[in-house]
GULUM-444222 format. One line per field, with one value per residue (C-alpha): residue in one letter; z negated, x negated, y. Coordinates in steps of 0.25 Angstrom, whole numbers, plus 2048, in hexadecimal, padded with zeros to 3 digits. Each point is the difference from the previous one (the first is absolute). Layout:
<pts>
residuo <- [a; ...]
w <- [Z; ...]
u <- [X; ...]
v <- [Y; ...]
</pts>
This chain:
<pts>
residuo <- [m; i; t; r; r; h; l; r; a; l; l; a; c; v; g; i; g; a; l; a; v; g; a; i; f; v; v; q; y; l; a; e; e; p; e; t; q; a; l; s; h; d; a; s; l; d; r; l; v; r; g; t; i; v; l; s; l; s; s; a; m; v; t; l; a; e; g; r; p; g; g; p; l; r; v; e; s; s; f; d; p; d; v; y; t; l; a; q; r; y; d; e; s; d; d; g; r; w; t; w; r; l; d; f; h; e; r; s; v; l; h; i; s; v; i; r; v; w; l; g; r; r; s; p; e; v; t; v; i; i; p; p; d; l; p; f; d; l; e; a; e; m; k; g; g; c; l; v; m; d; f; a; s; l; d; l; s; s; a; d; v; e; l; n; r; g; v; v; q; v; s; a; s; d; p; m; n; v; p; m; k; t; l; t; v; r; g; s; m; g; t; v; l; l; d; r; i; g; n; a; s; p; e; k; l; e; v; q; h; r; l; g; a; a; v; v; d; l; q; g; l; w; r; t; d; s; d; i; h; f; h; v; a; l; a; d; g; r; l; q; v; p; r; d; v; r; v; e; g; l; g; q; t; f; i; f; a; p; e; q; e; i; a; l; p; t; l; r; v; g; t; h; a; s; v; g; d; i; r; v; t; y]
w <- [D82; 7FD; 80A; 7FF; 80A; 7F7; 7F4; 807; 805; 7F1; 7FB; 80B; 7FC; 7F1; 804; 808; 7F5; 7F6; 809; 802; 7F1; 7FD; 80B; 7FA; 7F2; 806; 808; 7F4; 7F7; 809; 802; 7F1; 7F9; 7F3; 7F4; 7FF; 7F4; 7FE; 7F8; 7FD; 7F9; 7FB; 7FF; 7F8; 806; 7FD; 80A; 7FD; 806; 80F; 800; 80A; 804; 805; 808; 804; 807; 808; 806; 7FB; 805; 7F8; 7FF; 7FA; 7FB; 7F8; 7F2; 7F7; 7FB; 7F2; 802; 7FF; 80B; 802; 808; 804; 806; 804; 803; 7FC; 7F4; 804; 80D; 7FE; 7F5; 7FC; 7F7; 7FC; 7F8; 7FB; 7FD; 7FB; 801; 7F6; 808; 800; 80E; 801; 809; 802; 807; 806; 806; 807; 807; 803; 7F6; 80B; 80F; 801; 7F8; 808; 7FC; 806; 80D; 7FF; 800; 80C; 807; 7FD; 7F6; 7F5; 7FB; 7F1; 7FE; 7F8; 7FE; 7F9; 7FB; 7FE; 7F9; 809; 7F5; 7FE; 807; 806; 80B; 807; 804; 806; 806; 808; 802; 806; 801; 802; 7F8; 802; 7FA; 801; 7FA; 801; 7F1; 7FA; 7FA; 808; 804; 807; 805; 805; 806; 805; 808; 802; 807; 800; 801; 7FA; 802; 7FA; 802; 7FA; 803; 7FA; 7FE; 7F3; 7F6; 801; 80D; 7FE; 800; 807; 806; 805; 806; 805; 806; 804; 806; 801; 802; 7FA; 801; 7FC; 801; 7FF; 7FA; 802; 7F4; 7F7; 807; 7FC; 802; 805; 807; 804; 807; 804; 805; 806; 805; 802; 802; 7FA; 801; 7FA; 801; 7FC; 800; 7F4; 7FA; 800; 7F6; 800; 80B; 801; 805; 807; 804; 807; 804; 805; 804; 806; 7FD; 808; 7FA; 802; 7FB; 7FF; 800; 7F9; 805; 7F8; 7FE; 807; 805; 803; 806; 809; 80B; 7FF; 7F6; 801; 7F8; 801; 7FA; 804; 7FB; 7F1; 7F6; 7F6; 805; 803; 7F9; 809; 802; 804; 806; 804; 806; 804; 806; 801; 808; 7FD; 805; 7F9; 807; 7FC; 801; 7FE]
u <- [6D3; 7F4; 7F5; 7F1; 802; 80A; 7F7; 7F5; 809; 805; 7F2; 7FB; 80C; 7FC; 7F2; 803; 809; 7F5; 7F7; 80A; 802; 7F1; 7FE; 80B; 7F9; 7F2; 805; 808; 7F4; 7F7; 809; 800; 7F6; 7FB; 7FE; 7F3; 7F8; 7F9; 7F3; 7F6; 7F2; 7F7; 7F1; 7F8; 7F2; 7F2; 7FF; 7F2; 7FB; 803; 808; 806; 80E; 802; 80D; 805; 80D; 80A; 80E; 803; 800; 7F4; 7FD; 7F5; 805; 7FA; 804; 7FE; 7F3; 7FC; 80C; 7FE; 7FE; 80E; 807; 80F; 806; 80E; 801; 808; 7F8; 805; 7F9; 7F4; 7F6; 7F8; 7F4; 7F5; 7F3; 7F6; 7F1; 7F5; 7F1; 7F5; 7FC; 80E; 804; 80E; 808; 80F; 806; 80E; 806; 80E; 804; 80C; 802; 803; 801; 80B; 80A; 80B; 7FE; 7F2; 807; 809; 7F4; 7FA; 80D; 7FF; 80B; 7F8; 7F2; 7FB; 7FA; 7F4; 7FA; 7F3; 7FF; 7F2; 7FC; 7F7; 7F6; 7FD; 7F3; 801; 7FC; 80A; 801; 80D; 805; 80D; 805; 80D; 809; 7FC; 7F6; 800; 7F5; 7FD; 7F2; 801; 802; 7F9; 7F2; 7FC; 7F2; 801; 80B; 800; 80D; 803; 80D; 803; 80E; 809; 7FD; 7F6; 800; 7F5; 800; 7FA; 80B; 7F7; 7F1; 7FC; 7F8; 7F4; 7FD; 801; 7F3; 806; 80D; 802; 80C; 801; 80C; 804; 80E; 809; 7FE; 7F5; 803; 7F5; 805; 7F8; 7F4; 7F7; 807; 7FA; 7F2; 7FB; 7F1; 802; 80D; 802; 80D; 801; 80D; 803; 80E; 80A; 7FE; 7F6; 800; 7F5; 802; 7F3; 807; 7FF; 7F5; 7F3; 7F6; 7F5; 7F9; 806; 7FD; 80D; 802; 80D; 801; 80C; 802; 80E; 805; 803; 7F8; 801; 7F6; 803; 7F3; 801; 7FA; 7F7; 7F6; 7F4; 803; 7F5; 803; 80B; 7F5; 7FD; 7FE; 809; 805; 80F; 7FD; 7F8; 7F2; 800; 7F6; 804; 7FD; 80C; 802; 7FB; 809; 7F8; 80B; 7FF; 80B; 801; 80C; 7FF; 80D; 808; 7FD; 7FD; 806; 7F8; 807; 7F9]
v <- [D4C; 808; 7FD; 803; 80B; 806; 7FF; 806; 80C; 801; 801; 80A; 809; 7FF; 803; 80C; 805; 7FF; 807; 80B; 802; 800; 80A; 809; 7FF; 803; 80C; 805; 7FE; 807; 80B; 803; 809; 7F9; 808; 807; 803; 80E; 7FF; 80A; 7FE; 80B; 7FE; 80A; 800; 807; 80B; 803; 7F3; 7FC; 7F2; 7F7; 7FD; 7F2; 7FD; 7F2; 802; 7F7; 802; 80E; 80F; 805; 80F; 808; 80D; 80C; 802; 80C; 804; 7FA; 7F6; 7F1; 7F6; 7FB; 7F5; 802; 7F4; 7FA; 7F1; 7F4; 7FA; 7F2; 800; 809; 802; 80D; 800; 80A; 7FE; 80A; 7FD; 809; 7FC; 804; 80C; 806; 7FC; 7FC; 7F7; 800; 7F4; 800; 7F3; 7FF; 7F4; 7F6; 7F5; 7F6; 802; 7F6; 809; 805; 80E; 7FF; 7FB; 80D; 808; 7F9; 803; 80F; 800; 807; 802; 802; 80D; 803; 80E; 802; 80E; 805; 80E; 809; 801; 7F1; 7FC; 7F2; 7F6; 7F8; 7F1; 7FC; 7F3; 800; 7F1; 805; 80C; 80E; 809; 80F; 809; 80F; 803; 80F; 804; 7F4; 800; 7F3; 7FD; 7F3; 7F7; 7F1; 7FC; 7F2; 7FD; 7F1; 803; 80C; 80F; 809; 80F; 808; 80F; 80D; 80B; 80B; 801; 7F9; 807; 7F8; 7F7; 7F1; 7F7; 7F4; 7FC; 7F2; 7FA; 7F1; 7FB; 7F1; 801; 80C; 80F; 809; 80F; 80B; 80E; 80D; 7F9; 80C; 806; 7F5; 801; 7F3; 7FE; 7F2; 7FC; 7F1; 7FB; 7F1; 7FA; 7F2; 7FF; 80B; 80F; 80A; 80F; 809; 80F; 807; 80E; 809; 809; 7F8; 805; 7F5; 7F8; 7F2; 7F2; 7FA; 7F2; 7FC; 7F1; 7F8; 7F2; 7FC; 80E; 80C; 80C; 80F; 80A; 80F; 808; 80E; 80D; 80A; 7F4; 7FA; 7F2; 7F6; 7F3; 7FB; 801; 80F; 80B; 80C; 80C; 805; 80E; 80C; 802; 804; 805; 7F4; 7F2; 7F8; 7F3; 7F4; 7F4; 7F4; 7F7; 7F2; 7F7; 7F2; 7F7; 7F1; 7FD; 80C; 80E; 80E; 80C; 80D; 80E; 80D]
</pts>
């Protein structure tokens, strides 16, 4: 005779079996790498007029890379088109200034392939290839993922970068041909890394970060005076002050170089930490 206790035990066994089968399916699904689609897009732009590149990005490993002189602005990407979408748009105003927009994001955050990315299984890759003779300004918003940019070879005047979550790494591995006008990086949650920014020599540098870690390395070949503002909230900040410059702020004025006939660039540095802390090294 089947009692209620037997019935409950049977249902429990069936439930445990179903959970086990489901778990095995999920593990196998997550272990598989879905097919990716490699796409490339070329955009021929007017190099005689400075334009603007606008990036809106999410859940990807994004890199800005140097292209060949005279070549097109190009996007190379690898991702699952069932999960992510990539779109670009080119506009030109009456005065000839152009704007090129690139949008990459997940179609639905509930898709299991997005969960795979969260678990570290894989990440879509997007590479923006920019010719060195293309004059432009940059606006970038990273809603999640990693954005890596080296400005050394680019004809870039100003950059405004916003990080909602993830990692942003900005560097100038070699001195740029022309110093930048402005460089602004605002972070909400994640990690902000600026490396050898002296090689970009922005006349104005502003870094703000709320939660996570922020590292600002001012080393490099400074060629202009600069106003520098570094602010953190609930973040740990680190500021590396370069040599061969005159530094004003940080509670004192000092020069890390012997007297020279040519005046050294002056960095006017201001820092502020709400709850976090900024460690300054020289």
